[in-house]
C-alpha positions in Angstrom: 87.5 190.0 55.4 84.2 188.7 53.4 82.9 185.2 54.7 84.4 183.3 51.9 88.1 184.2 52.3 87.4 183.2 56.1 86.2 180.0 55.3 89.8 179.7 53.3 91.7 180.6 56.5 89.8 178.7 58.3 90.0 175.5 56.5 93.7 176.0 55.6 94.6 177.3 59.2 92.4 174.1 60.8 94.1 171.6 58.4 95.3 168.0 60.4 95.7 165.1 59.6 83.5 151.4 37.9 82.6 153.2 34.7 79.2 152.9 33.2 77.6 153.6 30.2 76.4 156.4 28.8 72.9 156.7 28.4 72.0 160.2 26.2 73.2 160.7 23.3 74.0 163.5 23.0 76.6 163.4 26.2 74.8 166.4 27.7 73.9 166.2 31.5 70.1 166.4 31.6 69.5 168.9 34.1 71.2 170.6 36.7 70.4 170.4 40.4 68.9 172.9 42.8 70.6 174.6 45.7 69.5 174.2 49.0 71.7 176.8 50.3 73.8 180.2 49.2 76.9 178.3 49.6 78.8 177.8 46.5 81.6 175.6 46.5 85.2 176.3 45.2 88.3 174.1 44.8 91.1 173.7 47.3 94.3 172.5 45.5 96.9 171.6 47.8 100.7 171.4 46.3 103.9 169.5 47.4 107.3 170.3 45.7 110.5 169.7 46.6 112.6 171.7 49.6 113.3 175.3 49.5 110.9 174.9 46.2 107.9 177.2 47.2 109.2 179.4 44.6 108.9 177.4 42.0 105.5 176.7 42.4 104.1 180.1 42.9 106.0 180.3 39.5 104.4 177.5 37.5 100.6 177.8 39.0 101.1 181.5 37.9 102.0 180.6 34.6 99.1 178.5 34.4 96.7 181.7 35.7 98.2 183.6 33.0 97.6 180.6 30.5 94.3 179.4 31.4 93.0 180.0 34.3 92.8 183.5 35.5 90.7 182.9 38.1 92.4 181.0 39.9 94.4 182.2 42.9 97.2 181.6 44.9 96.8 181.1 49.2 99.5 183.6 50.9 99.0 182.9 53.8 98.6 178.8 54.3 101.4 177.8 51.2 104.7 177.5 53.0 108.5 176.9 52.1 109.0 173.9 54.9 108.0 170.7 54.9 104.7 170.3 56.9 104.7 167.2 58.7 101.1 166.8 58.8 100.7 166.0 55.0 101.6 161.8 55.5 98.9 161.0 57.6 96.6 163.3 55.6 97.7 161.5 51.9 97.5 157.8 53.9 93.9 159.0 54.9 92.9 160.7 51.3 94.5 158.4 49.2 91.7 157.3 46.9 91.0 153.5 48.3 88.6 152.8 45.2 90.9 152.6 41.8 93.5 149.7 42.1 96.1 151.5 40.3 94.9 155.0 41.9 98.4 155.7 43.5 101.7 153.3 43.8 104.9 153.3 46.6 106.7 156.3 44.6 103.9 158.7 45.1 103.8 157.9 49.3 107.7 158.5 49.0 107.5 162.2 47.1 104.5 163.0 49.9 107.3 161.7 52.9 110.0 163.8 51.3 108.4 167.1 50.1 109.4 170.3 51.4 107.1 172.7 50.7 103.6 173.5 50.0 101.4 175.3 47.4 97.5 175.8 48.3 95.5 177.1 45.0 91.9 178.2 45.2 89.4 178.4 42.2 86.3 180.6 42.2 83.3 179.6 43.6 80.6 177.6 41.7 77.4 177.3 40.7 75.7 173.9 39.1 76.3 175.4 36.1 79.8 176.1 36.0 81.0 173.5 38.7 82.0 170.8 35.6 83.7 173.3 33.8 85.9 174.7 36.3 86.2 171.0 37.9 87.5 170.7 34.4 90.3 173.7 34.8 91.4 172.3 38.8 92.6 169.0 37.0 94.0 170.7 34.1 96.1 172.6 37.0 96.4 170.0 38.8 98.7 168.4 35.6 100.9 171.5 34.8 101.9 171.6 38.1 103.0 168.1 37.9 104.6 168.6 34.9 106.1 171.5 36.2 107.5 170.7 39.8 105.1 169.4 42.3 105.2 165.9 43.6 102.3 165.5 45.2 98.8 166.9 44.9 96.1 166.7 46.9 92.0 167.8 46.6 91.3 169.6 49.2 87.5 170.2 49.5 86.8 166.9 49.2 90.0 165.1 51.0 90.6 162.9 47.8 94.3 162.3 46.8 95.6 160.3 43.6 99.0 159.7 42.9 100.9 161.5 39.8 100.1 158.6 37.1 96.7 158.9 38.1 96.1 162.2 37.4 97.5 162.2 34.3 95.3 159.5 33.4 92.2 161.4 34.6 93.4 164.5 32.8 94.4 163.2 29.5 90.3 161.1 29.7 89.3 164.7 30.0 90.6 166.8 27.7 89.4 164.1 25.0 86.1 164.5 26.6 86.1 168.1 26.8 87.6 168.2 22.9 84.2 165.9 22.0 81.9 168.0 24.0 80.6 165.0 25.8 79.6 166.5 29.0 78.4 163.3 30.9 81.8 161.9 30.3 83.8 164.7 31.4 81.4 165.4 34.2 81.9 161.5 35.2 85.8 162.2 34.8 85.7 165.3 37.2 83.6 163.1 39.8 86.5 160.5 39.6 89.4 162.8 39.8 87.8 165.2 43.1 85.5 163.6 44.8 85.4 160.9 47.5 83.4 157.4 48.5 82.9 155.3 50.5 82.8 157.0 53.9 81.2 156.5 56.8 80.3 153.8 58.9 78.1 150.4 59.1 75.2 152.1 61.2 74.2 155.6 59.7 75.4 154.5 56.1 78.3 154.9 53.5 78.5 158.4 51.7 80.3 160.1 49.0 82.2 164.2 49.3 83.2 166.0 46.9 79.7 165.8 44.0 79.0 169.1 44.8 82.4 170.1 42.5 80.3 168.8 40.0 77.0 170.0 41.0 75.6 167.3 42.3 74.4 166.2 45.6 76.2 163.5 47.3 74.9 159.5 48.0 74.4 157.9 51.2 73.9 154.2 51.1 72.1 152.9 54.4 72.4 148.9 54.2 73.0 145.7 56.2 74.9 142.7 56.1 74.6 139.1 57.2 76.3 139.4 60.1 76.2 142.6 61.7 78.6 141.9 63.9 81.1 142.2 61.7 83.1 145.3 60.2 82.0 145.9 56.4 84.7 144.4 54.2 86.5 145.8 51.4 84.9 143.9 48.9 81.6 145.1 50.3 83.1 149.1 50.8 84.0 148.5 46.4 80.1 147.5 46.3 78.9 150.3 47.9 81.3 152.8 45.6 80.0 151.4 42.7 76.4 151.5 43.6 77.4 155.6 44.6 78.6 155.9 41.1 76.0 154.1 39.5 73.3 156.4 41.5 75.4 159.9 40.4 75.3 158.9 36.7 71.8 158.5 36.5 71.3 162.2 38.3 73.6 163.8 35.7 71.8 161.6 33.0 68.0 161.7 33.5 67.9 164.7 36.5 67.7 164.8 40.6 63.8 164.2 40.9 64.0 161.2 38.3 66.6 159.6 40.2 65.2 160.2 43.0 61.8 158.6 42.3 63.3 155.7 40.2 64.6 154.8 43.4 62.6 155.7 46.0 65.5 157.7 47.2 64.9 160.9 49.3 67.0 164.1 49.3 67.9 166.5 52.8 69.8 169.1 53.5 73.8 168.4 53.9 74.0 167.8 57.6 77.7 166.3 58.4 79.6 169.6 57.7 78.6 173.1 58.5 78.0 175.8 55.7 80.9 177.4 55.7 83.2 174.6 55.1 84.4 173.0 51.7 83.3 170.0 52.0 78.8 171.3 52.7 77.3 170.5 49.6 74.8 172.8 48.7 72.7 170.6 46.6 72.5 168.2 49.8 72.5 164.3 50.3 70.3 161.3 48.2 69.8 158.9 50.2 69.1 155.5 49.4 67.6 152.5 51.8 67.7 148.8 51.8 71.0 147.3 50.2 71.9 143.8 51.5 74.9 142.7 51.5 
């Protein structure tokens, strides 16, 4: 068994629980990030189905693979034809909290009532292929929601959206791909598959999942007027907006130019082991001094 496969099985076996202007007329990212590791990221997509619905999910997924995603594959070891009682808690942790319409009560109900689980794996990606593969993963998500899946979670960053939000993101990506607007497509894939902000007030808050579009993650260190009180939702949304703005600048101007312009630093991703699927081989950009 190769190390990549061992990483997939270890990950699955251990499961527990703002839109800036483009600024670039061509719509093309300025440059690809340089990897700091031999590790190449990949998507792990989690699809929930109805009771005894695994065979139907597998049939739908194989149809997608045959139609437009020949380099994706089904996990045969951890998919199951029964409910996983960890899913309610896991989805509750992973729901996107930034977009106000990210999920609805009916999405939570669908998770609670699920009766089968299918995992699908993307191919490994480098910076040059990440956006294209992530756009294909987004198409895979919509295909599955149209053909039997009741809820979807991206495991490689631990993020979930409701069915309506997934569809909105997919429709955006389809239009951007047709227009050959690489900047907009990268943004939509980032909003779909990355999560932010996570962390705490002492160490700072970061993104996770920017490796899925070939960028470093972003960490924001900040101070508050009242250091004795935890950061509020409004403050965390402000941090998320800054993270998104920096990500947009990296895609538009390149990582090095962004580091210089923001007086930021770039270091290895030490939050995760190198064989974990949240590990970012492109590193973490850290920005200090935000005052809330």
